[in-house]
Every structure is written in structure tokens, then in C-alpha cells.
C-alpha positions in Angstrom: 16.7 15.1 -14.4 17.6 13.7 -18.1 18.0 10.1 -16.4 14.4 10.5 -14.8 13.0 11.2 -18.5 15.1 8.6 -20.1 13.5 5.8 -17.8 10.3 7.5 -18.2 10.5 6.8 -22.0 10.2 3.2 -21.3 7.0 3.5 -19.5 3.3 3.1 -20.9 0.3 4.5 -19.6 -2.2 2.1 -19.2 -5.7 1.7 -17.8 -4.5 0.5 -14.5 -2.9 2.4 -11.7 1.1 2.0 -11.2 4.4 3.5 -10.2 6.1 4.9 -13.3 9.6 5.7 -11.8 10.8 5.1 -8.4 13.6 7.1 -7.5 13.3 6.2 -3.8 15.0 3.0 -4.2 18.6 4.4 -5.0 18.8 2.9 -8.2 18.8 6.1 -10.3 21.8 8.2 -9.0 20.7 11.9 -8.1 17.1 11.0 -8.6 16.4 9.5 -5.1 14.0 12.4 -4.3 11.5 11.8 -7.2 8.7 9.5 -7.8 6.0 9.4 -10.4 2.7 7.4 -10.2 -0.2 7.2 -12.7 -3.4 7.2 -11.4 -5.7 7.1 -14.6 -6.3 9.8 -15.8 -4.0 11.8 -13.6 0.0 11.7 -13.1 1.4 12.3 -9.6 4.7 13.7 -9.4 6.3 13.4 -5.8 9.6 15.1 -4.6 11.0 14.3 -1.0 12.6 17.8 -1.2 11.2 21.0 -2.9 12.0 21.3 -6.6 13.4 24.8 -7.7 11.1 26.5 -9.8 13.2 25.9 -13.0 13.6 22.1 -11.9 9.5 22.3 -11.4 9.1 23.8 -14.8 11.7 21.5 -16.7 10.0 18.3 -15.2 6.5 19.9 -16.4 8.0 20.3 -19.8 9.3 16.9 -20.0 5.8 15.5 -18.7 4.0 17.3 -21.3 6.1 15.8 -24.1 5.6 12.2 -22.5 1.9 12.6 -22.0 1.8 13.8 -25.6 3.5 10.7 -26.7 1.1 8.6 -24.9 -2.2 10.3 -25.1 -2.0 12.7 -28.3 -4.2 15.5 -28.0 -5.7 14.7 -24.6 -5.0 17.5 -21.9 -2.6 16.4 -19.2 -3.7 16.2 -15.7 -0.7 16.8 -13.4 -0.5 16.8 -9.6 2.8 17.8 -8.0 3.5 16.7 -4.3 6.3 17.5 -2.3 7.2 16.4 1.5 9.5 18.2 3.6 10.1 18.5 7.3 7.2 16.0 8.0 4.8 18.6 6.0 3.1 17.7 2.7 2.4 20.4 -0.1 0.2 19.4 -3.1 -0.6 21.3 -6.0 -2.7 20.6 -9.2 0.1 21.8 -12.0 -2.3 21.2 -15.0 -5.8 19.6 -16.0 -7.8 18.5 -13.3 -8.8 15.4 -10.9 -11.7 13.6 -10.9 -14.2 14.3 -8.0 -15.0 10.9 -7.7 -11.4 9.4 -8.5 -11.5 5.6 -9.3 -8.6 3.5 -10.4 -8.2 0.0 -11.3 -5.8 -2.7 -10.3 -6.2 -6.6 -11.4 -9.9 -6.4 -11.7 -10.7 -4.4 -8.5 -11.6 -0.7 -8.3 -10.6 1.9 -5.6 -11.3 5.2 -4.7 -8.2 7.6 -4.4 -7.8 11.1 -3.3 -4.5 12.7 -4.7 -5.1 16.0 -3.3 -5.5 15.4 0.4 -2.4 14.4 2.1 0.4 11.8 1.5 -1.7 8.7 1.8 -3.8 8.5 -1.5 -6.0 5.7 -0.4 -4.0 2.6 -2.2 -0.4 1.7 -1.5 1.2 0.7 -4.8 4.1 -1.2 -3.5 1.7 -3.6 -2.2 0.3 -5.1 -5.3 2.1 -8.3 -5.0 0.6 -8.8 -1.6 -2.8 -8.0 -2.7 -2.4 -10.7 -5.6 -1.2 -13.4 -3.2 -4.3 -12.9 -0.9 -6.4 -12.9 -4.2 -5.0 -16.2 -4.9 -4.8 -17.8 -1.5 -8.3 -16.6 0.2 -10.5 -19.2 -1.4 -13.2 -20.3 1.5 -11.3 -18.7 4.2 -11.9 -16.8 7.0 -9.7 -13.6 6.7 -8.6 -11.1 9.5 -7.5 -7.6 8.1 -5.3 -6.0 10.9 -4.6 -2.2 10.2 -7.0 -2.5 7.2 -6.9 1.4 6.1 -9.0 1.6 3.1 -9.3 -2.1 2.8 -7.9 -3.4 -0.3 -6.8 -6.5 0.8 -10.4 -7.2 1.9 -11.6 -6.3 -1.7 -8.7 -8.7 -2.9 -9.8 -11.4 -0.4 -13.4 -11.5 -1.6 -12.3 -11.4 -5.1 -10.5 -14.6 -4.3 -13.5 -16.2 -3.1 -13.0 -15.7 0.8 -15.8 -16.7 3.0 -15.9 -13.6 5.4 -13.4 -10.7 6.1 -13.0 -8.7 9.3 -11.7 -5.3 8.7 -10.4 -3.4 11.8 -8.6 0.0 11.8 -8.6 2.9 14.2 -9.4 5.5 11.5 -13.1 5.4 11.0 -12.4 7.8 8.0 -10.5 5.4 6.3 -12.8 2.5 6.8 -15.6 4.5 5.2 -14.0 4.7 2.1 -13.1 1.0 2.6 -16.8 0.2 2.8 -17.2 2.2 -0.4 -14.5 0.2 -2.1 -16.6 -2.8 -1.3 -19.6 -1.6 -2.9 -17.6 -0.2 -5.9 -16.5 -4.0 -6.3 -19.9 -5.4 -6.1 -19.6 -6.8 -2.4 -22.5 -5.5 -0.4 -21.8 -8.6 2.0 -19.0 -10.8 3.6 -16.9 -8.0 5.1 -17.2 -6.4 8.6 -15.7 -3.3 9.6 -14.5 -2.0 13.4 -13.1 1.4 13.7 -11.5 0.3 16.9 -7.8 0.1 18.7 -6.6 -3.2 17.8 -4.8 -3.6 21.1 -8.1 -3.1 23.0 -9.9 -5.4 20.7 -8.4 -8.9 21.3 -11.7 -10.2 22.7 -13.9 -9.1 20.1 -11.4 -10.5 17.3 -11.0 -13.8 19.4 -14.8 -14.1 19.3 -14.8 -13.6 15.6 -12.2 -15.9 15.0 -10.3 -18.3 14.5 -9.0 -17.2 10.9 -7.5 -19.2 8.2 -5.5 -16.0 7.1 -4.4 -13.0 8.9 -3.0 -9.8 7.3 -0.9 -7.4 9.5 0.3 -4.3 7.6 0.8 -1.6 10.3 2.1 1.8 9.8 5.8 1.7 10.6 5.9 4.7 13.2 2.5 6.4 13.9 2.2 7.8 17.2 -1.2 6.6 18.9 -1.5 3.8 16.6 1.7 1.6 16.1 5.4 2.1 16.3 7.0 -0.9 14.8 10.0 -0.9 17.4 7.8 -1.4 20.4 4.6 -2.5 18.9 5.3 -5.3 16.7 6.3 -7.7 19.9 2.7 -6.9 21.3 1.0 -7.8 18.0 3.2 -11.1 17.6 2.3 -12.3 21.0 -1.3 -12.3 20.3 -1.6 -13.3 16.6 -1.0 -17.3 16.8 -4.0 -17.7 19.1 -6.3 -16.0 16.2 -5.0 -18.6 13.7 -6.5 -21.8 13.1 -3.9 -24.7 12.7 -1.8 -24.3 9.4 -3.4 -21.0 9.3 -1.3 -18.4 7.4 -0.3 -14.6 8.2 0.9 -12.1 6.0 3.3 -9.7 8.1 4.6 -6.4 6.5 6.8 -3.8 7.3 7.7 -0.5 5.5 10.6 1.1 7.3 13.6 1.7 5.8 15.6 1.9 9.0 14.4 -1.7 10.1 15.6 -4.7 8.0 14.1 -7.9 7.4 16.1 -9.4 10.4 14.2 -7.1 12.7 10.7 -8.7 11.7 12.3 -12.3 11.7 13.9 -12.0 15.1 10.5 -10.5 16.5 8.6 -13.5 15.1 11.0 -15.9 16.4 11.1 -14.4 19.8 7.4 -13.6 20.3 5.4 -16.1 17.9 7.7 -19.3 17.8 4.7 -21.3 16.6 4.9 -19.2 13.3 7.0 -21.2 10.7 8.5 -18.7 8.0 7.4 -19.9 4.3 8.7 -17.1 1.9 9.2 -13.3 1.3 7.1 -12.1 -1.3 8.8 -10.0 -4.0 7.9 -6.3 -4.7 6.8 -5.1 -7.8 9.6 -4.9 -10.2 9.1 -1.0 -10.8 9.9 -0.9 -6.8 13.6 -2.1 -7.1 15.9 -0.8 -4.3 19.6 -1.0 -4.2 19.1 -2.3 -0.7 16.4 -4.7 -0.2 16.4 -4.5 3.7 15.3 -0.6 2.9 12.4 -1.6 0.7 8.9 -3.1 1.9 9.1 -6.3 3.5 6.3 -8.9 3.1 6.8 -12.3 5.1 4.4 -15.0 4.9 4.1 -17.4 7.8 2.3 -20.5 8.7 1.1 -21.7 12.4 2.6 -25.0 13.2 
């Protein structure tokens, strides 16, 4: 646990959401099960195995000292979550969580929910992907597949996109996505469809073609998307939705599937897509094996 606090002493609690400690990358031996995120004004400690009572007490004590050094006499807000056997257990250890919890990233605001499940409304490792979209979206028609809470859509509109089509099976996630747009002053420019992507090619084609497509699917979610069998289905149809020279951002967050898997899938099923670059992940998400980390690949239709 000392290694955890040694690294944490280098971190700063800013006004922006960010990860403070990324044990999952394997860079810190013995700490592979721990992550710490900052969703102002709340710390979120995540363990991928249950912490013993004395371990949790030690972690809480250390975080109290870290908090005091950063925030003075302000009461600490700490949520602890552990994920074990496919189950997620969440406890409020100290302080409170705002009822309407809003965080900021690169000038954008997002609703998050730390006490419900393991998906909190914003995936922090995709920060660079959202920044790329923000920088490249000017005057473009954008398609946001597997939109979740539509963070990519907000980034695209921030970057001056003409329009964005968001599609996701989860109407609940899209509802939060709509709120995120209003939160950022976008009451127009985006459309939202709570549909199965694989049953919606006709609608998506009619609304296209698009100069930019973002595909950030779940890696293994039954009834929605399983990368090993569904990425090929997706790639067979993507090029026809793109304009000439249109670009697509393909994402894969599956430690068991390396970058070669995705590149070979594109080569076989979307030969008209040309590889441009792999986007780097935020430095805090450093991984001893880059193949196990989030993969974000940029392609262009030729």
C-alpha cells in the first residue's frame, strides 16, 4: 500500500476529472487491483478484489491525509467500490456525493453517477479520443456509434461539427447524453436513437454519409456487442457510411485482444480503410503491455 501512497503524493486535486492512480496497468507491482479517480468533489477508490478491513482502514487513513494536504479542512468525500465475481459493490466511506453530480473535462461538463454500478457516465481513459474529435470535427457530419452518454458528441459539437447522430441500445444512457448536451448549451445539432445498431443500417445510411464516424463498442456485452464476433459485422458496413476521405475512430478496450486483432479485422472486412495512426492514451493510464490497454485507431477511407 505504501507504493500507492508514494505515487499519490505526486498527484494534485484540480477542478477537472481525472485518474490519480492506475494500478491496472501493472506498472506498480502488488497494486494491480487498485485505481483512484477524482470526480470533483469526490474521490473514487476502486479495487478489483475485496480489501480486508485493515487494508481499507489503512487506505482511508492515507487518503484522509492526502485530502487534508490538498483541500485543508474541507470534509473528504470518498466512495469505495470493489468488483468481484462479476458483481459490483459500492459504499460511501466518507462525506457525500452531490445529488446532481457534474464534472468538467477540457471545457465540457458531464453528469456522472458514482453510486450506481461500475460505469459512471464518463470513461476517463478516452480523454485523448474526445480531444481528437474536438480538434477534427469542424463543419463535419458525425456518426457516434455505441454513444453511451454521448461524450464524443459533446466534444464534436464543441469542435464545430455541423451535426451528430448518436445511436445506442440503452435509452437510459442516451437520456443522460441529452442532458449532457443541454448542460453544455447544445440544444440542437444532435440526434439520438435508442436502437440496435445492427438493425438500423437503413436509417443510418439515410442520414449519412458522414465525414467522421466514432465506434467505441463494449468489448463483451451479451445482447449488444461481443468484439470477437461483432467487430467484423460492424466493419463490413462502416465504409459505405463514410464520405470519400472520411475518417473513422475505432476503439477496443479488451485486454485479451491486442491491436493486431483490430487491424487484421479492418484489413479483412474494410479493405478500403487506410490506417493513419494510433492515438496515445493519457499518460496516467500507462500499461506495461500496450496491447492490454485501450486501443484507439484512426482510419481514413481511400
